[in-house]
N, C-alpha and C positions, 0 to 999 in steps of 0.2 A: 435354859441358856440359848434356845432358838438356833440349833444347827440347821444347815441345809439338809435336804432329804437324804442325800447320799451319806453324809456324816452321821445323821441320826440312825440310819439303818445299820451302818458299820458299828455303832456303839451299842446297839440292842443285843443283849446277851442274856443267858440264863444265869441268874445269881442264886446260889443255894446257901448263902450266909447273909441273913438280913437282920437289921436292928429296927426297933420300933420308933424310929425318928423320921422327921420330915423337914425338908428345907423350904417347903411351900405351905400355903394355907390349905385347909380342907376345901375351901371354895375353889381354889385353883385345880384341885383334883376333880372336883365335881364338874368344873368347866371342861376339863379334858374329856370326860365321859359324855357330856352334852354335845360337844363338838363331834365326837365319833358317831353318836347315835343319830345326829342330824345329817352329817355329810358323807358317811361311808355308804357306798352304793349297795343295792340289794336287787335280786332278780325281780323283774316286773315292778320295781319300786315298792316291793312288798313291805319294807320297813319292819321285818319280823323279829329283829334282834331286840332282846331285852337285857339290860344291865342292872346289877345290884351291887352297890358299894357297901362293904362292911368295914366299919372302923371301931376301934377300942373294944369294948366288951362283946360287940357283935362279931368282930374278927376273931377274938379269942374263942367264942362259943363255937364258931364253925370248925376250928381245928381241934377242939375237944370232941366234936362229933366224929371227925375223921379218925381221931385216935381211938375212940371207942369202937368204931366200925372195924378198924383194922385189928384191934386187940382180939376181937371175936373170931378173926379169920387167919391171922398170921401165927405160925407155930411159936410156941412159948419161947423157945431158944433164940428165935430171930427177932422177937418183938422189941427188945431193948434198942437195937439198931434202928428199927422203924420209928420208935418213939423219939429217939434222938434226932432223927432227920426232921420229923414233924416239928419238934420244938425249936430247932435252930435254923431251919430253912424256910419254914412257913409261918408257924405261930409266932415266931420272934419278930415278924415284920410289923409294919405300920397299919396295914389293911389288906383286904382281899376284894377282888372284883369277881363276881359270878357272871358268866356269859350264858344267856338263855336264848332259845328260839321259841317263839309263840306258835305252837302247832295249830292253833285255831286259824291263824292267818294262812298257814301252809295248806290246811284242809280246804279253806275257802278258795284258794288259788286252784287246787286240784279239781274242785267242782266247777269252777268257771272255765278252766282250760283242760278238759279231760284228756285231750291228746297228749299233754305233757305231765299228766298226773304223777307218773312214776319218777319224774325228774325233780319235782319241787322239794322233796326232803333233802336231796343232795344239794340243790341250789341254796337251801337254807343253811346247810353246813358251810358252803362257800361264803355266804354272807357273814356268818359268825367268824370264820377265819379272818376275813378282812377287818372286822371290828377288833379282833384279838391283836392283829399286827399293829393297827393304828394306835390302839390304847397302849400297848406294850412299848412302842417306839416313843410315844409322847411322854409316858412315865419315865422312860430312860432319859429323855431330854430334860426332865425336871430334876434329875439327879437321883432317881430311884433305881434300884435293882429289882428285878421281878423274874418269875418263872411261870410256866403254864402247866397246870396239873389237871388230872382227870380222875377224881375219886367218885365220880358218878358211875353207875347208879347206886353205889353203896349208901350215899348220904341223901339221895334225892328227896325221899319222903319226909325225913326229919327236917331238912332245910326248908322245904315247902311249908311245913306246919309251923316251924319256928318263926318265920318271917311273913306268914300269911300270903304266900305267893300263889298266883293262879295255877290251877292244876293243868292248864293248857300249856304252861311254860315247860320246856324240856331243857334240863341242865346240860350244857355242853362242856364247860371247862371252868376252872378256878385259877385266878391269877393273884397269888400273894405278892406283896410288894413292900419295900422298906428301903432305908438307906443301906447300901452295901456294907457288910461287915467283913468282907473278904473279897478276893479277886475271883472272877469266873474261871472255870477250867479252860484249858487250852482248846481252841477250836481248830479242827482240821478240815481240809477241803479236798474233795475229789477234783480231778482235773476238770476245769470248766469246759474245755473243748470236747470232752467226752459226753457232756450233758446238753450240748446245744448243737442243732443242725441249722445251717444257714444256706439258703438257695437264692442266688441272684444272677 
């Protein structure tokens, strides 16, 4: 629906009730990711972010992995609630985007600029965060609801093997998305003036 940037950011929320429907074509979703991967900035123009789009049975398989990983770790009495959240907030969606950083790129930067070697992993996280915000906001603008999840490192190895991903890619986050099947929770704000300092 092409909102201006302010409106798009205002509408970006965490949705925990998703349906497996889409108002746009898969090609439009792919275009969103291609736009982000090409135009979002990165430290030293490293272009270290990698994105994986999982749709249909691939999306389902991911959340089955998450469920198995959690079932092995969550107390038996708590697991039904965990399972219900996975099924209604994540697996019920249309797809999932995986956000990776290619650590081979990071290591190369560390070797080329040893003075900043300790900073490059942190800067890669910054790069990933910018990609996450852009993709999330653009998905919202297409009518999707989404949330950002972090089930890594529990699922890292299985995901890498399932989709034959490079072992230099480090999983940062998972973003399930679909048409909203409910309203997002109320968002509260701390006073803005307590979080900004202006000197002029």
